[in-house]
C-alpha positions as CSV (number, residue, x, y, z in Angstrom):
1,X,174.9,117.7,20.4
2,X,177.4,116.1,22.5
3,X,180.8,115.4,21.4
4,X,180.5,111.9,20.6
5,X,177.5,112.7,18.1
6,X,179.6,115.6,16.7
7,X,182.6,113.7,16.0
8,X,180.4,110.9,14.0
9,X,178.4,112.9,12.1
10,X,181.6,114.9,10.8
11,X,183.4,111.6,9.8
12,X,180.4,110.3,8.6
13,X,179.9,113.2,6.3
14,X,183.5,113.5,5.1
15,X,183.7,109.7,4.3
16,X,180.2,109.9,2.5
17,X,181.2,112.6,0.5
18,X,184.8,110.9,-0.5
19,X,183.5,107.6,-1.3
20,X,180.4,109.3,-3.4
21,X,182.9,111.2,-5.2
22,X,184.3,108.4,-6.8
23,X,181.6,107.5,-9.0
24,X,181.1,103.9,-8.7
25,X,177.7,103.1,-9.6
26,X,176.8,100.3,-7.7
27,X,178.0,102.3,-4.1
28,X,175.5,105.0,-5.5
29,X,172.8,103.0,-6.0
30,X,173.0,101.0,-2.8
31,X,173.4,104.7,-1.0
32,X,170.3,105.6,-2.6
33,X,168.2,102.4,-1.9
34,X,169.2,102.7,1.7
35,X,167.9,106.7,1.7
36,X,165.0,105.3,-0.1
37,X,164.3,102.4,2.6
38,X,163.9,104.9,5.4
39,X,161.2,107.2,3.5
40,X,157.4,107.2,4.4
41,X,155.7,104.7,2.9
42,X,153.3,102.0,4.3
43,X,155.2,102.5,7.5
44,X,156.1,106.2,9.0
45,X,159.8,107.1,9.0
46,X,159.8,107.0,12.8
47,X,158.8,103.4,12.8
48,X,161.4,102.3,9.9
49,X,164.4,104.2,12.3
50,X,163.4,102.2,14.8
51,X,163.0,98.9,13.1
52,X,166.8,99.9,11.9
53,X,168.0,100.6,15.2
54,X,166.9,97.3,16.6
55,X,168.3,95.4,13.3
56,X,171.7,97.6,13.8
57,X,172.0,96.4,17.7
58,X,171.2,92.5,16.3
59,X,174.0,92.8,13.9
60,X,176.3,94.5,16.0
61,X,177.2,97.7,14.2
62,X,177.9,100.6,16.6
63,X,178.0,103.0,13.3
64,X,174.6,102.4,12.3
65,X,173.3,101.9,15.9
66,X,174.8,105.7,16.4
67,X,173.1,106.6,13.2
68,X,169.9,105.3,13.8
69,X,169.8,106.5,17.5
70,X,170.5,110.4,16.0
71,X,167.5,109.6,13.5
72,X,165.3,108.3,16.1
73,X,165.5,111.4,18.4
74,X,165.4,113.7,15.4
75,X,162.0,112.2,14.7
76,X,160.5,112.5,18.3
77,X,161.4,109.1,19.5
78,X,161.3,109.2,23.8
79,X,163.9,107.8,26.0
80,X,161.4,105.1,27.2
81,X,160.9,104.4,23.8
82,X,164.4,104.1,22.9
83,X,164.6,101.6,26.1
84,X,161.8,99.5,24.1
85,X,163.9,99.4,21.3
86,X,166.9,98.2,23.4
87,X,164.7,96.0,24.9
88,X,163.5,94.4,21.6
89,X,166.9,93.9,20.3
90,X,168.1,92.3,23.2
91,X,165.5,89.9,23.2
92,X,166.1,89.1,19.7
93,X,170.1,88.9,19.5
94,X,170.7,87.9,23.1
95,X,173.5,88.9,25.6
96,X,176.3,89.4,22.7
97,X,173.9,92.6,22.1
98,X,174.9,93.8,25.7
99,X,178.3,95.8,24.7
100,X,176.5,97.4,21.9
101,X,173.3,98.6,24.5
102,X,176.1,100.0,26.5
103,X,177.9,102.2,23.6
104,X,174.0,102.9,22.4
105,X,173.2,104.5,25.9
106,X,176.2,106.5,26.3
107,X,175.6,107.7,22.6
108,X,171.9,108.7,23.8
109,X,173.5,110.3,26.7
110,X,175.9,112.5,24.5
111,X,173.2,113.2,22.4
112,X,170.6,114.6,24.9
113,X,173.3,116.5,26.4
114,X,172.9,120.2,25.6
């Protein structure tokens, strides 16, 4: 795990714990729905994470992109598959996705560093 991924995971875990400890029912339920959405159903988890990555890139959410890249890699997504995902995001989202593609590739490179 590279430095960027480690920092991202630590911050995400810390803040999720803090947010969920507040006890807001609507926030907790949304987090629960988010978790349930990516569980295996008619589509397998890997496919759902790939869809999440495309959506995150089109919506330009760098935190979401990093999260879905990590999940995709943990589910066995290859680098070639990642670039197919990136190409779908670019086609759907257009040139405004390019800065997020750059950060996505940097994060992927960092994640793949051993």
